[in-house]
C-alpha positions in Angstrom: -56.1 42.0 -168.0 -54.8 44.1 -165.1 -51.7 45.6 -166.7 -49.7 45.5 -169.9 -46.2 46.2 -168.4 -43.8 45.1 -165.7 -42.1 47.5 -163.4 -39.0 47.8 -161.3 -35.7 49.6 -161.8 -35.0 49.7 -165.5 -31.7 50.0 -167.3 -32.5 53.6 -168.1 -32.9 54.3 -164.3 -29.5 52.8 -163.6 -28.1 54.8 -166.5 -29.5 58.1 -165.1 -28.4 57.2 -161.6 -24.8 56.2 -162.6 -24.2 59.0 -165.0 -25.4 61.5 -162.3 -22.7 60.3 -159.9 -20.0 60.3 -162.6 -21.0 63.9 -163.6 -20.6 65.0 -160.0 -17.1 63.5 -159.8 -16.1 65.1 -163.1 -17.6 68.5 -162.2 -15.7 68.4 -158.9 -12.5 67.7 -160.7 -13.1 70.4 -163.2 -13.8 73.0 -160.5 -10.7 72.0 -158.6 -8.5 72.3 -161.7 -10.0 75.7 -162.4 -9.4 76.9 -158.9 -5.8 75.7 -158.9 -5.0 76.7 -162.5 -3.6 80.2 -161.8 -0.1 81.4 -161.9 0.2 81.9 -158.2 -0.9 78.3 -157.3 1.4 75.4 -157.5 0.1 72.4 -159.5 2.8 69.9 -158.6 5.2 71.2 -161.2 2.9 70.3 -164.1 3.3 72.6 -167.2 0.5 75.2 -167.3 -0.6 74.1 -170.8 -1.0 70.6 -169.6 -3.2 71.7 -166.7 -5.2 73.9 -169.1 -5.7 71.0 -171.5 -6.8 68.6 -168.7 -9.2 71.2 -167.4 -10.9 71.7 -170.8 -11.1 68.0 -171.4 -12.7 67.2 -168.1 -15.1 70.2 -168.5 -16.3 68.8 -171.9 -16.6 65.3 -170.4 -18.9 66.8 -167.8 -21.3 68.1 -170.5 -21.3 64.8 -172.4 -22.0 62.8 -169.2 -24.8 65.2 -168.3 -26.4 64.8 -171.7 -26.5 61.0 -171.0 -27.9 61.7 -167.5 -30.7 63.8 -168.9 -31.6 61.4 -171.7 -31.7 58.5 -169.3 -34.0 60.5 -166.9 -36.3 61.6 -169.8 -36.5 58.2 -171.4 -37.1 56.3 -168.1 -40.9 56.2 -167.7 -41.0 56.0 -163.9 -41.0 59.7 -163.0 -42.4 61.0 -166.4 -40.0 64.0 -166.4 -40.4 64.7 -170.1 -38.1 66.8 -172.3 -39.6 70.1 -171.4 -39.3 69.4 -167.6 -35.7 68.4 -168.2 -34.7 71.5 -170.2 -36.9 74.2 -168.7 -36.0 74.9 -165.1 -38.7 74.4 -162.4 -41.5 73.2 -164.8 -41.4 69.4 -164.0 -44.2 67.8 -162.0 -41.5 65.6 -160.3 -39.7 67.4 -157.5 -39.8 70.7 -159.5 -37.4 72.7 -157.4 -34.6 70.2 -157.0 -34.9 68.9 -160.6 -35.0 72.5 -161.8 -31.7 73.2 -160.0 -30.1 70.4 -162.0 -31.4 71.9 -165.2 -30.1 75.3 -164.3 -26.7 73.9 -163.4 -26.5 72.1 -166.8 -27.5 75.2 -168.7 -24.8 77.2 -166.9 -22.2 74.7 -168.0 -23.5 74.9 -171.6 -23.3 78.7 -171.5 -19.7 78.4 -170.3 -18.8 76.0 -173.1 -20.5 78.2 -175.8 -18.7 81.3 -174.7 -15.4 79.4 -174.5 -15.8 78.4 -178.1 -16.7 82.0 -179.0 -14.1 83.6 -176.7 -12.4 85.7 -179.4 -15.8 87.2 -180.5 -17.3 87.8 -177.0 -14.1 89.2 -175.5 -12.0 88.1 -172.6 -13.9 90.1 -169.9 -17.3 88.6 -171.0 -15.9 85.1 -171.2 -14.3 85.4 -167.8 -17.5 86.7 -166.2 -19.5 83.8 -167.7 -16.7 81.4 -166.7 -17.2 82.2 -163.1 -20.6 80.5 -163.3 -18.8 77.2 -163.3 -18.2 77.7 -159.6 -21.9 78.3 -159.0 -22.9 75.2 -161.1 -21.0 72.9 -158.7 -23.0 73.5 -155.4 -26.2 73.6 -157.5 -25.4 70.1 -158.9 -24.6 68.8 -155.4 -27.9 70.0 -154.0 -29.8 68.7 -157.1 -28.3 65.3 -156.6 -29.4 65.0 -153.0 -32.8 66.6 -153.7 -33.8 64.3 -156.5 -31.6 61.3 -156.2 -32.5 57.9 -154.7 -29.1 57.3 -153.2 -28.9 60.3 -150.9 -29.1 58.2 -147.7 -26.7 55.6 -148.9 -23.4 55.5 -147.0 -21.3 55.3 -150.2 -23.0 58.4 -151.7 -22.5 60.4 -148.5 -18.8 59.4 -148.4 -18.4 60.2 -152.1 -20.1 63.6 -151.7 -18.1 64.4 -148.6 -14.9 63.6 -150.5 -15.9 66.0 -153.3 -16.8 68.8 -150.8 -13.5 68.3 -148.9 -11.5 68.4 -152.1 -13.1 71.6 -153.4 -12.8 73.3 -150.0 -9.1 72.3 -149.9 -8.6 73.8 -153.4 -10.2 77.0 -152.3 -8.1 77.3 -149.2 -5.0 76.6 -151.2 -6.0 79.4 -153.6 -6.6 81.7 -150.7 -3.2 81.0 -149.2 -1.3 81.6 -152.5 -0.1 85.1 -152.7 -1.2 86.1 -149.2 -1.8 88.8 -148.0 -2.6 90.4 -151.3 -6.3 91.2 -151.7 -6.7 90.1 -148.1 -10.4 91.0 -147.7 -11.4 89.0 -150.7 -9.3 86.0 -149.6 -10.8 86.1 -146.1 -14.3 86.2 -147.5 -13.6 83.3 -149.8 -12.1 81.3 -147.0 -15.1 81.9 -144.7 -17.5 80.8 -147.5 -15.4 77.7 -148.1 -15.5 76.8 -144.4 -19.1 77.6 -143.6 -20.8 76.2 -146.8 -20.2 72.6 -145.8 -21.8 73.3 -142.4 -24.8 74.8 -144.1 -25.0 71.8 -146.5 -24.9 69.4 -143.6 -27.7 71.2 -141.7 -29.8 71.2 -144.9 -29.2 67.5 -145.4 -30.3 66.6 -141.9 -33.5 68.7 -142.1 -34.2 67.7 -145.7 -33.1 64.7 -147.8 -31.8 62.7 -144.7 -34.9 63.6 -142.7 -38.3 61.9 -142.7 -40.8 62.0 -145.5 -38.5 63.8 -147.9 -40.1 62.2 -151.0 -43.4 64.0 -150.3 -41.8 67.2 -149.1 -39.5 67.3 -152.2 -42.6 67.3 -154.5 -42.9 63.7 -155.6 -46.3 63.2 -157.3 -48.9 61.4 -155.2 -49.2 58.6 -157.8 -45.5 57.7 -157.3 -45.7 57.9 -153.5 -48.2 55.1 -153.6 -45.3 52.7 -154.3 -43.2 53.7 -151.4 -42.5 51.0 -148.9 -43.2 51.6 -145.2 -40.1 50.7 -143.1 -40.4 47.4 -141.3 -41.2 47.7 -137.6 -39.7 45.1 -135.2 -42.1 42.5 -133.9 -42.4 42.1 -130.2 -44.7 40.7 -127.5 -48.3 39.5 -127.6 -49.4 42.3 -129.9 -47.1 41.1 -132.6 -48.4 37.5 -132.1 -52.0 38.8 -132.7 -50.9 40.7 -135.9 -49.2 37.7 -137.4 -51.9 35.2 -136.5 -53.0 33.4 -139.6 -49.9 34.6 -141.5 -47.5 31.7 -140.9 -45.1 31.8 -143.8 -45.1 30.1 -146.2 -48.8 29.7 -147.2 -51.0 29.4 -150.3 -54.6 30.7 -150.2 -57.4 31.4 -152.6 -58.6 35.0 -153.0 -61.9 36.7 -153.6 -62.6 40.4 -153.6 -63.4 43.5 -155.6 -61.7 46.1 -157.7 -62.2 49.9 -157.8 -60.9 52.2 -160.5 -60.5 56.0 -159.9 -58.7 58.8 -161.8 -55.1 59.4 -160.7 -52.4 61.9 -161.5 -52.2 61.7 -165.3 -53.6 58.2 -165.3 -55.7 55.8 -163.3 -55.6 54.1 -159.9 -56.8 50.5 -159.3 -57.5 49.4 -155.8 -58.1 45.7 -155.1 -59.3 44.4 -151.8 -59.0 40.6 -151.5 -59.7 38.1 -148.7 -58.3 34.6 -148.3 -58.4 31.8 -145.9 -57.7 32.1 -142.1 -58.8 35.8 -142.2 -55.9 36.9 -144.5 -56.4 40.2 -146.3 -54.5 41.4 -149.4 -54.8 45.0 -150.6 -53.3 46.0 -153.9 -52.9 49.5 -155.4 -51.8 49.9 -159.0 -51.1 53.3 -160.5 -50.5 53.7 -164.2 -51.6 54.8 -167.7 -54.5 53.3 -169.6 -53.1 50.8 -172.2 -54.4 50.9 -175.8 -54.9 47.2 -175.7 -57.0 47.4 -172.5 -55.9 47.3 -168.9 -53.3 49.6 -167.3 -49.5 49.9 -167.9 -48.2 50.2 -164.4 -45.9 53.0 -163.2 -46.0 52.0 -159.5 -47.7 49.5 -157.3 -48.1 48.7 -153.6 -49.2 45.5 -151.8 -50.3 45.2 -148.2 -50.7 41.8 -146.5 -52.3 41.1 -143.2 -55.3 39.8 -141.3 -58.7 41.2 -140.5 -58.1 44.1 -138.1 -54.3 44.1 -138.8 -54.1 44.7 -142.5 -50.6 46.2 -142.9 -48.4 43.5 -141.3 -46.3 43.2 -144.5 -46.0 46.1 -147.0 -44.0 46.5 -150.2 -43.9 47.3 -153.9 -45.0 45.3 -156.8 -41.8 44.2 -158.6 -43.4 42.4 -161.6 -46.8 42.6 -163.2 -47.9 40.9 -166.4 -51.5 40.2 -167.3 -53.1 38.8 -164.1 -49.8 37.7 -162.5 -48.0 39.9 -160.0 -45.1 39.6 -157.7 -44.4 41.8 -154.7 -41.5 42.1 -152.3 -42.9 42.7 -148.8 -41.3 43.6 -145.4 -42.6 43.7 -141.9 -42.4 42.2 -138.5 -38.7 41.9 -138.9 -39.0 39.7 -142.0 -38.8 39.9 -145.8 -41.2 37.8 -147.9 -42.2 37.3 -151.5 -45.9 37.3 -152.5 -46.9 35.9 -155.9 -50.5 36.1 -157.0 -52.7 35.1 -160.0 -55.8 37.1 -160.4 -58.8 37.1 -162.8 -61.2 40.1 -163.1 -64.8 39.9 -164.1 -66.5 43.3 -164.0 -65.7 44.5 -160.4 -65.2 41.0 -159.0 -61.7 39.5 -158.5 -60.8 35.8 -157.9 -57.5 34.1 -157.8 -54.8 32.7 -155.5 -51.7 33.9 -153.7 -48.5 32.3 -152.4 -46.3 33.8 -149.7 -42.8 32.5 -149.1 -39.6 33.8 -147.4 -37.6 36.1 -149.6 -35.3 34.2 -151.9 -37.4 31.0 -151.8 -39.0 29.7 -155.0 -42.6 30.6 -155.7 
């Protein structure tokens, strides 16, 4: 048996991803309410106690949603973050700096909540000093989301984040303008920070999360990088014709080859090199943990399909794996295809068959 588990985005992954976005929205709202909730700032005529109550409620909701976000991240087996990595800043093996910032931001918010509950005991000055940390937790959370998240390059996430930044900046500038010119030096400094911080964020995004090879540079373990998909390159001219020779889709072919097992990051790596008819070559890499029942429980997998001398025409992740049956979603040469294979392993020898079809077609 090759593996004892299937892979692909789990419900826990979607939970962690969605709760992280909701937490950013709620934290932005909490910060904006905190900035505007002063005597010198107009809040649309709303009574002060109403704004106070809304601010407290939203702040508590942030912590609740963040607890859900953390639990989803810890329980999801893909990145193997672990409870210690989620609660102790900068100790995780998965993108330690950027995940650590998220942990730090969460613990700042918990400190604010605790001191708010003990406000009468710790005193107003101590409470207020700690409460200012809420403003630091917001940019930390924003950077954490782009540093560790999978949606950083998505248009909707960029628009949503830009909206949060614009709203917070507008609130700061409104606070600066209220009561002008009192404490002018402080107001000017706050205004300059509010205007320059978005520029610094944009420059960092372009050089970092929106740039090339961010997953590796951010500290993603090598075992997880094995499942990353190379972007498809457009096919053109005679060279493309040579690369795709023998790969007319759809096709079904028998496979023979070998398997090699080596130690990986906290687990094992299986490399299968298979050959089929018409010079077809299929390479499979499976990264996972040894299964008590034998085989490997996969955490990530990559398939490369091509021909002799041109072995990476189509590349993509394994999206399902159970026993000796695997399914992969491949891209390349301007096309998307589905590869389904049945494999049997005897010692180091592998035999089986594979069927390639256009994406969306039946197997």
